[in-house]
N, C-alpha and C positions, 0 to 999 in steps of 0.2 A: 130544728129549730122552730120550724112552721107549727109542729105540734105544741111547743112551748108558748109560741107568740099568736097563733091565729086560730088553732084547733083546740086549745086546752078546755075550754067550757065544754064543748061536745063530748071530748075525751073522758071528762068526768060525770057526763051525763045531765049538764045544765044548758039552757039555751044561751045565756050568755055569760060573759065574766065580769067582775066588778071592778077589774082593774083600770086605772085611768091616770094619765101622767102625774107625776108624783106621788103615786101610791107605792108602799113596799110591796116588793114581790122578791121574796127568798126563793132561791133554786137550788137543789142538789142534783148533781150530774152523776150518774153511776154506769158503768159497762153493763147492761143487761138487755136481753131480747124483749122483755115486758115486764110489767109490774108484778106478776107472779114470780117470775125469774127473779127480779131484783129482791123480793121478800124472802125467797127461800136460801137464795146463794149468799144474799147479804155483802155484796160487793164492797170492796174499798171505794169510799165516795171521792170521785176523781176531782171534782171542785164544789165547795160549798159557797154559795153567794148569800149574803144576808146583808139587808139595808144598802145594797149596791157596792158591797165590798167583798172581796174573796176572802174569806175567814177560815178557809183549810183546803188544802189541795194533796192529793195521793194519800190521804189519811193523816196528814200533817196538820195540826192546828196552828196558823199564822198569826192569831192575835192573842 
């Protein structure tokens, strides 16, 4: 959670992030060791959050 909320900018090589209260922040959660693992294995998306709403869970689209 800390990586997604506090350290995201440095993780992708940026000094700061552009998120601010009220900004859209879409998130995809996968069970992976790291980014290359997620890209190579393409695990089921555990959760997909778009526009503040859960739109898919465990590979099932909810909207």
